[in-house]
C-alpha positions as CSV (number, residue, x, y, z in Angstrom):
1,M,-157.0,-49.0,-2.3
2,V,-153.5,-49.7,-0.8
3,A,-151.6,-46.6,0.3
4,L,-148.3,-46.2,-1.5
5,P,-145.1,-45.8,0.6
6,T,-144.0,-42.2,1.0
7,P,-140.5,-40.8,1.7
8,P,-139.6,-40.5,5.3
9,T,-140.4,-37.1,6.8
10,T,-138.5,-35.0,9.2
11,P,-139.8,-32.4,11.6
12,P,-139.8,-28.9,10.2
13,D,-136.5,-27.1,10.8
14,T,-137.2,-24.2,13.2
15,S,-133.7,-22.8,13.3
16,R,-133.0,-19.2,12.5
17,K,-131.1,-20.3,9.3
18,A,-134.2,-22.3,8.2
19,Q,-136.4,-19.3,8.9
20,I,-134.2,-17.1,6.9
21,L,-134.3,-19.5,3.9
22,R,-138.1,-19.7,4.1
23,E,-138.5,-15.9,4.2
24,A,-135.9,-15.4,1.5
25,A,-137.7,-17.8,-0.8
26,Q,-140.9,-15.8,-0.4
27,L,-139.2,-12.5,-1.0
28,F,-137.1,-13.8,-4.0
29,A,-140.2,-15.3,-5.6
30,R,-142.1,-12.0,-5.3
31,H,-139.3,-9.5,-6.2
32,G,-136.5,-11.5,-7.7
33,F,-133.0,-12.2,-6.3
34,H,-131.7,-8.7,-7.3
35,G,-134.9,-7.0,-6.1
36,V,-134.4,-8.0,-2.4
37,S,-131.7,-6.4,-0.2
38,I,-129.9,-7.8,2.8
39,V,-131.7,-5.2,4.9
40,E,-135.1,-6.4,3.7
41,L,-134.1,-10.0,4.3
42,G,-133.1,-9.2,7.8
43,A,-136.2,-7.2,8.5
44,A,-138.3,-10.2,7.4
45,V,-136.9,-12.4,10.1
46,G,-136.5,-9.7,12.8
47,I,-132.8,-9.1,12.7
48,S,-130.5,-6.4,11.2
49,G,-129.3,-6.9,7.7
50,P,-125.6,-7.3,8.7
51,A,-126.7,-10.0,11.3
52,L,-127.6,-12.3,8.3
53,Y,-123.8,-12.7,7.7
54,R,-123.6,-14.7,10.9
55,H,-125.7,-17.4,9.1
56,F,-124.7,-16.9,5.4
57,S,-121.5,-15.4,4.0
58,S,-123.4,-13.6,1.2
59,K,-126.8,-13.3,-0.5
60,E,-125.4,-15.7,-3.2
61,A,-124.5,-18.2,-0.5
62,L,-128.1,-18.0,0.8
63,L,-129.5,-18.6,-2.7
64,A,-127.1,-21.5,-3.1
65,R,-128.2,-23.2,0.1
66,M,-131.8,-22.7,-0.9
67,L,-131.6,-24.3,-4.3
68,I,-129.1,-27.0,-3.4
69,G,-131.2,-27.8,-0.4
70,V,-134.4,-28.3,-2.3
71,S,-132.6,-30.4,-5.0
72,E,-131.1,-32.6,-2.3
73,R,-134.6,-33.0,-0.7
74,L,-136.2,-34.0,-4.0
75,L,-133.4,-36.5,-4.8
76,A,-133.6,-38.0,-1.3
77,G,-137.3,-38.4,-1.5
78,G,-137.2,-39.9,-5.0
79,T,-134.4,-42.3,-4.0
80,A,-136.4,-43.4,-1.0
81,L,-139.5,-44.2,-3.1
82,A,-137.5,-46.1,-5.6
83,S,-136.0,-48.2,-2.9
84,Q,-139.5,-49.0,-1.5
85,I,-141.5,-49.7,-4.7
86,S,-140.4,-52.2,-7.3
87,Q,-143.3,-51.9,-9.7
88,P,-142.7,-49.1,-12.2
89,A,-146.4,-48.0,-12.5
90,E,-146.7,-47.7,-8.7
91,L,-143.4,-45.9,-8.4
92,L,-144.4,-43.4,-11.0
93,A,-147.7,-42.8,-9.2
94,A,-145.8,-42.2,-6.0
95,L,-143.3,-39.9,-7.7
96,V,-146.1,-37.9,-9.1
97,D,-147.7,-37.5,-5.7
98,F,-144.3,-36.6,-4.1
99,Q,-143.5,-34.0,-6.7
100,L,-147.1,-32.6,-6.6
101,D,-147.0,-32.3,-2.9
102,F,-143.8,-30.3,-3.1
103,S,-145.0,-28.0,-5.9
104,L,-148.2,-27.2,-4.0
105,R,-146.5,-26.6,-0.7
106,E,-143.5,-24.7,-1.9
107,P,-144.3,-23.0,-5.2
108,E,-142.1,-20.1,-4.4
109,L,-139.0,-22.4,-4.7
110,I,-140.1,-23.3,-8.2
111,T,-140.3,-19.6,-9.1
112,V,-136.8,-18.9,-7.6
113,Q,-135.3,-22.0,-9.3
114,D,-136.7,-21.0,-12.7
115,R,-135.8,-17.3,-12.4
116,D,-132.6,-17.1,-10.3
117,L,-130.6,-20.3,-10.9
118,A,-128.3,-18.3,-13.2
119,N,-127.4,-16.0,-10.2
120,L,-125.6,-18.9,-8.5
121,P,-121.8,-19.2,-8.7
122,T,-120.7,-21.7,-11.3
123,E,-119.9,-24.6,-9.0
124,D,-123.1,-24.2,-7.0
125,R,-125.1,-24.1,-10.3
126,R,-123.3,-27.3,-11.4
127,Q,-124.2,-29.0,-8.2
128,V,-127.8,-28.1,-8.5
129,R,-127.9,-29.4,-12.1
130,A,-126.2,-32.7,-11.1
131,L,-128.7,-33.3,-8.3
132,Q,-131.6,-32.5,-10.7
133,R,-130.2,-34.9,-13.3
134,A,-130.0,-37.7,-10.7
135,Y,-133.6,-37.1,-9.7
136,V,-134.8,-37.1,-13.3
137,E,-133.0,-40.5,-13.9
138,I,-135.2,-42.1,-11.2
139,W,-138.2,-41.2,-13.3
140,V,-136.5,-42.2,-16.5
141,D,-135.6,-45.7,-15.1
142,A,-139.2,-46.2,-14.0
143,L,-140.6,-45.1,-17.4
144,V,-138.3,-47.3,-19.4
145,R,-139.2,-50.3,-17.2
146,L,-142.9,-49.5,-17.7
147,R,-142.6,-49.0,-21.4
148,P,-139.7,-51.2,-22.7
149,G,-140.1,-49.7,-26.2
150,L,-139.4,-46.2,-24.9
151,S,-135.8,-45.0,-25.3
152,A,-134.1,-43.3,-22.4
153,E,-133.9,-40.1,-24.4
154,A,-137.6,-40.1,-25.1
155,A,-138.3,-41.0,-21.4
156,R,-136.3,-37.9,-20.4
157,V,-138.5,-35.7,-22.7
158,V,-141.6,-37.2,-21.1
159,A,-140.2,-36.7,-17.5
160,H,-139.3,-33.1,-18.2
161,G,-142.7,-32.5,-19.7
162,V,-144.4,-33.9,-16.6
163,F,-142.2,-31.7,-14.4
164,G,-143.3,-28.7,-16.3
165,L,-146.9,-29.7,-15.7
166,L,-146.6,-30.4,-12.0
167,N,-144.4,-27.4,-11.5
168,S,-147.0,-25.1,-13.0
169,T,-148.4,-24.4,-9.5
170,P,-147.0,-20.9,-9.1
171,H,-149.3,-20.0,-12.1
172,S,-152.2,-22.5,-11.9
173,A,-152.8,-23.3,-8.2
174,P,-153.6,-19.7,-7.0
175,R,-156.6,-19.8,-9.4
176,A,-158.0,-23.0,-8.2
177,E,-158.8,-24.8,-4.9
178,P,-155.7,-26.8,-3.9
179,S,-157.5,-30.1,-3.9
180,Q,-159.0,-29.4,-7.3
181,A,-155.7,-28.3,-8.7
182,A,-154.0,-31.4,-7.3
183,G,-156.5,-33.7,-8.8
184,L,-156.3,-32.2,-12.2
185,L,-152.5,-32.1,-12.3
186,R,-152.3,-35.7,-10.9
187,R,-154.6,-37.0,-13.6
188,M,-152.8,-35.2,-16.4
189,A,-149.4,-36.2,-15.3
190,T,-150.5,-39.8,-14.9
191,A,-152.0,-39.8,-18.3
192,A,-148.8,-38.5,-19.9
193,L,-146.6,-41.1,-18.1
194,T,-148.8,-44.1,-18.8
195,D,-150.0,-43.4,-22.4
196,P,-149.3,-46.6,-24.3
197,D,-148.6,-44.5,-27.5
198,L,-145.4,-43.2,-25.8
199,A,-143.6,-46.4,-26.9
200,S,-144.7,-46.1,-30.5
């Protein structure tokens, strides 16, 4: 079996700002945005609460960087795959693996996105939504090319349904072995995307 291209990877960011974002994602996922104080965030990374303001102007700014950042990463990865793979079935398979890898590695970001997006300032929330829509359209384009009888509107419904499935890892993955969860989610997502009845 030929390995599918994958988006280019970059070394993990080991800066203090990246450390704060990682710890904040864990804390926000467990306790909610409003359930975590600046003092608790600072303690998690070994600095005083007020010292966080050297890296982020506010807790809202930290949340914005977190959610905008993950949306940018997903769009960049999806765009890279679309530029490498011309066949829609192969592209969709690669997109499923890409999204699944993210959802298994960083389920806390899914939880924060679902629960705390509304806590972003309006302009930051609009930016996240715009990035997400652009990412969805990569999937929609591949689906419409794979199933010419499928409208773009129907393809968006399918794409969002598959996202819901793949992004169920905060609830499903802890109850299963990671490899088992990945295999099941991959098969179900692929079946939903390639079902010939979708075009009917």
